[in-house]
C-alpha positions in Angstrom: -1.0 20.0 -59.7 0.1 19.8 -63.3 -1.5 17.6 -65.8 -1.0 16.8 -69.5 -4.1 18.4 -71.0 -3.5 18.9 -74.7 -5.1 15.6 -75.6 -8.3 16.3 -73.7 -10.3 18.2 -76.4 -10.1 15.0 -78.6 -11.0 12.9 -75.7 -14.7 13.8 -75.7 -14.9 12.4 -79.2 -13.7 9.0 -78.0 -16.6 6.6 -78.4 -16.5 5.1 -74.9 -16.4 8.4 -73.1 -18.9 10.0 -75.4 -21.3 7.4 -74.2 -20.5 8.3 -70.6 -20.8 12.1 -70.9 -24.4 13.4 -70.6 -25.7 15.0 -73.7 -23.4 13.2 -76.1 -24.8 10.4 -78.3 -23.9 6.8 -77.4 -22.2 5.0 -80.4 -23.6 1.7 -81.6 -20.2 0.1 -81.5 -16.6 1.1 -81.2 -13.5 -1.1 -81.4 -15.8 -4.0 -81.5 -17.7 -4.0 -78.3 -14.9 -3.2 -75.9 -15.1 -3.6 -73.0 -17.3 -6.6 -73.1 -16.7 -7.6 -69.5 -15.3 -6.1 -66.3 -11.8 -4.6 -66.7 -9.2 -6.1 -64.4 -6.3 -4.1 -63.2 -3.6 -6.4 -61.7 -2.0 -4.8 -58.6 1.3 -6.5 -57.8 1.4 -5.1 -54.2 -0.6 -5.7 -51.1 -3.9 -3.9 -50.5 -3.6 -0.6 -48.5 -0.3 0.7 -49.8 -0.1 4.1 -51.7 0.0 2.5 -55.1 -2.9 0.2 -54.3 -5.0 3.1 -52.9 -4.3 5.4 -55.9 -5.3 2.5 -58.3 -8.6 1.9 -56.4 -9.6 5.6 -56.3 -8.9 5.9 -60.0 -10.6 2.5 -60.8 -13.7 3.6 -58.9 -14.0 6.8 -61.0 -13.4 4.9 -64.3 -16.1 2.4 -63.4 -18.5 5.3 -63.6 -17.1 6.6 -66.9 -16.7 3.3 -68.9 -19.4 0.8 -69.9 -17.9 -1.8 -67.5 -16.5 -1.8 -64.0 -12.7 -1.6 -63.4 -11.7 -4.1 -60.7 -8.4 -4.0 -58.9 -7.0 -7.5 -58.2 -4.0 -7.9 -55.9 -1.4 -10.5 -57.1 1.5 -10.1 -54.7 4.9 -11.6 -54.3 8.5 -11.5 -55.6 8.8 -7.7 -55.3 5.9 -7.2 -57.7 7.1 -9.6 -60.3 4.3 -12.2 -59.8 1.6 -9.7 -60.7 3.6 -8.2 -63.5 4.2 -11.6 -65.0 0.5 -12.5 -64.8 -0.4 -9.3 -66.6 2.3 -9.8 -69.3 0.9 -13.3 -70.0 -2.8 -12.2 -70.1 -4.8 -12.2 -73.3 -4.2 -8.8 -74.9 -7.8 -7.9 -75.5 -8.1 -4.8 -73.3 -9.7 -6.5 -70.3 -6.5 -7.1 -68.3 -4.0 -4.3 -67.3 -1.2 -3.8 -64.9 -1.0 -1.0 -62.4 2.6 -0.7 -61.3 5.1 1.8 -60.0 8.8 2.6 -60.0 9.6 -1.0 -59.0 8.9 -2.1 -62.5 11.9 -0.1 -63.7 14.4 -1.9 -61.4 13.1 -5.5 -61.9 15.5 -6.4 -64.7 18.5 -5.0 -62.8 17.6 -6.8 -59.6 16.6 -10.2 -60.7 18.7 -12.5 -62.9 15.6 -14.5 -64.0 12.2 -13.0 -64.7 9.1 -14.7 -66.1 8.5 -11.6 -68.3 10.4 -8.8 -69.8 9.3 -5.3 -68.7 9.9 -3.8 -72.2 9.1 -6.7 -74.5 6.0 -8.0 -72.9 4.3 -4.8 -71.5 3.2 -1.5 -73.1 3.1 1.6 -70.9 -0.3 3.3 -71.4 0.1 6.4 -69.2 2.0 7.6 -66.2 -0.6 8.3 -63.6 1.1 10.2 -60.8 4.4 11.2 -59.2 5.2 11.5 -55.5 8.3 13.1 -53.9 10.3 11.8 -51.0 11.8 13.8 -48.2 15.4 13.6 -46.8 15.2 13.3 -43.0 17.8 13.4 -40.2 17.3 13.2 -36.4 16.2 16.4 -34.7 19.4 16.1 -32.6 21.6 15.8 -35.7 24.4 18.4 -36.2 23.3 18.4 -39.9 21.0 21.4 -40.5 21.4 21.2 -44.3 22.3 18.8 -47.0 25.7 20.5 -47.2 26.3 19.7 -43.5 25.4 16.0 -44.0 27.6 15.7 -47.1 30.6 17.4 -45.2 30.2 15.0 -42.3 29.9 12.0 -44.5 33.1 13.0 -46.3 34.9 13.5 -43.0 33.8 10.0 -41.8 33.5 7.8 -44.9 31.3 4.7 -44.3 30.6 5.7 -40.7 27.2 7.4 -41.2 24.1 5.1 -41.7 21.1 5.3 -43.9 17.9 3.2 -43.9 16.5 1.0 -46.7 13.5 -1.4 -46.8 15.4 -3.9 -48.9 17.0 -4.2 -52.3 15.3 -2.2 -55.0 12.9 -0.4 -52.6 12.3 3.3 -53.0 14.3 4.1 -49.8 17.3 2.4 -51.3 17.0 3.8 -54.8 16.6 7.4 -53.8 19.5 7.2 -51.3 21.8 5.5 -53.8 21.1 8.4 -56.2 22.0 10.9 -53.6 25.2 9.0 -52.5 26.4 8.7 -56.1 25.6 12.3 -56.9 27.4 13.6 -53.7 30.3 11.1 -54.0 30.0 9.9 -50.5 29.8 6.5 -48.7 27.4 5.6 -46.0 26.5 2.3 -44.4 23.1 0.7 -45.4 20.8 -0.5 -42.6 17.8 -2.6 -43.8 14.5 -2.4 -42.0 11.2 -4.1 -42.3 9.3 -1.0 -43.1 9.6 2.6 -42.1 8.2 2.3 -38.5 11.3 0.7 -37.0 13.5 3.0 -39.1 11.8 6.0 -37.6 12.4 4.6 -34.1 16.2 4.5 -34.7 16.2 7.9 -36.5 14.4 9.6 -33.6 16.7 8.0 -31.1 19.7 9.2 -33.1 20.9 5.6 -34.0 20.4 6.3 -37.7 21.8 9.3 -39.6 19.6 9.5 -42.7 16.1 8.3 -43.8 14.3 9.2 -47.0 10.5 8.6 -46.8 7.4 9.4 -48.7 6.4 13.1 -48.3 3.1 12.3 -46.8 4.5 10.6 -43.7 7.9 12.3 -43.6 6.4 15.8 -43.4 4.0 14.7 -40.6 7.0 13.4 -38.6 9.0 16.6 -39.2 6.1 18.7 -38.1 6.1 16.7 -34.8 9.6 18.0 -34.2 11.3 14.6 -33.6 13.1 14.6 -37.0 14.4 17.3 -39.3 13.6 17.6 -43.0 16.4 18.8 -45.2 15.2 18.6 -48.8 12.7 17.0 -51.2 13.7 14.6 -53.9 11.4 16.0 -56.7 12.4 18.5 -59.3 9.7 20.9 -58.0 9.2 22.0 -54.4 6.5 20.3 -52.5 3.2 22.0 -52.3 2.9 20.7 -48.7 6.3 22.1 -47.7 7.3 24.9 -50.0 10.1 26.0 -47.6 12.1 22.9 -48.3 14.6 23.1 -51.1 14.7 20.5 -53.8 17.8 18.2 -54.0 18.7 20.0 -57.3 18.6 23.4 -55.6 21.2 22.2 -53.1 23.5 21.1 -55.8 22.6 17.5 -56.7 20.2 17.5 -59.8 21.3 13.9 -60.6 19.6 12.8 -57.4 16.1 14.0 -58.4 13.7 11.1 -57.7 9.9 10.5 -57.6 7.9 7.4 -57.0 5.6 7.1 -60.0 2.6 4.9 -60.8 1.8 3.8 -64.3 -0.9 1.8 -66.1 0.4 -0.8 -68.6 -1.1 -3.4 -70.9 0.0 -6.7 -72.3 1.9 -6.3 -75.5 -0.4 -6.8 -78.5 -3.4 -5.0 -77.0 -5.0 -3.1 -79.9 -3.8 0.5 -80.2 -7.3 2.0 -80.3 -8.1 0.3 -76.9 -4.8 1.6 -75.5 -5.8 5.1 -76.6 -9.3 4.8 -75.2 -8.0 3.8 -71.8 -5.3 6.5 -71.8 -7.9 9.1 -72.6 -10.2 7.9 -69.9 -7.5 8.0 -67.3 -6.5 11.5 -68.4 -10.1 12.7 -68.1 -10.4 11.3 -64.6 -7.2 12.9 -63.5 -8.3 16.3 -64.7 -11.2 16.3 -62.3 -10.5 18.5 -59.2 -12.3 16.2 -56.8 -10.3 13.1 -57.8 -7.1 15.2 -57.9 -7.6 16.3 -54.3 -8.2 12.8 -53.1 -5.0 11.6 -54.7 -3.1 14.6 -53.3 -4.1 13.4 -49.8 -2.1 10.2 -50.6 1.0 12.3 -51.5 0.5 12.3 -55.3 1.6 15.8 -55.8 1.9 15.7 -59.6 -0.8 14.0 -61.8 0.4 13.2 -65.3 -2.0 11.3 -67.6 0.4 11.5 -70.6 0.1 9.8 -73.9 1.0 6.2 -74.8 4.0 7.4 -76.7 5.2 9.7 -73.8 4.6 7.0 -71.2 6.7 4.6 -73.3 9.6 7.0 -73.4 9.3 7.7 -69.7 9.4 4.0 -68.6 12.3 3.2 -71.0 14.3 6.1 -69.6 13.6 4.9 -66.0 14.7 1.3 -66.8 17.9 2.6 -68.3 18.5 4.9 -65.4 18.1 2.3 -62.7 20.1 -0.3 -64.6 23.0 2.2 -64.5 22.5 3.3 -60.9 22.4 -0.2 -59.5 25.3 -1.4 -61.6 27.4 1.6 -60.4 26.4 0.7 -56.8 27.7 -2.8 -57.3 24.3 -4.4 -56.9 24.2 -7.6 -58.9 21.0 -9.3 -60.2 19.9 -12.1 -57.8 
């Protein structure tokens, strides 16, 4: 796993963490007395999903490092927008944060009316992790490579099918990137989750499914589906034999599901820096990194507030363009 480390030497001088590291003196006060109460991370998705589990593992570790507990609170609904809006409206005192993922970058392009603005009302604090997806076809498919799939789709425009889990979901986003990069058309089939999509893929009633690497590789190892490529810029550590989508000729289709920690706009800069440094320190620990890898988080990031801001802005711009070119109008 790679991790941004150049800020870590300065991290141990941060007051809150100095107090948490044995052998270092505890400061009398720093940035007032933050945190004065338990820290709340709003999770805009249901409990048990990958983003929720990553947040809880990280929050548990930070609860041991910071003077107050970090509590994950699920506020679901409207594709993650209810929780995001609640965080955006929270008092910017460093006690309420938002733990979100790639869905934040597509919200403005998908919804004509939002109760918050992802850029105006929220400040990215750090990108936590990136997870690849894997391109799958049926084991009985004639497509033994991405080139085969593209050639067949070009020969039968609009006849082949691909799975999504609804507008703006990761399955749709990564496939739209691929279709646009390859210049091909396929028919979208929406499913309520990946389980029914796998049923149709295994039966040969579906031609293409992208899924998270953790489950996709398990399915491929079972022999009922065939993996063709990974969506990330680097090969998967779990399946190094699979080429990346860039290696097969479509670098524009590179895609990862990312998780990020954000704060309400107006949160004091020293508090943003303290939280970013705490997250980076936790991600640098091998034990925690291994636990997150088990959830498919192949690359841990922990980058600076400034770098996280550029990252999220670029993602918002990217998905606005992709969805516009796909003819998907805000609803």
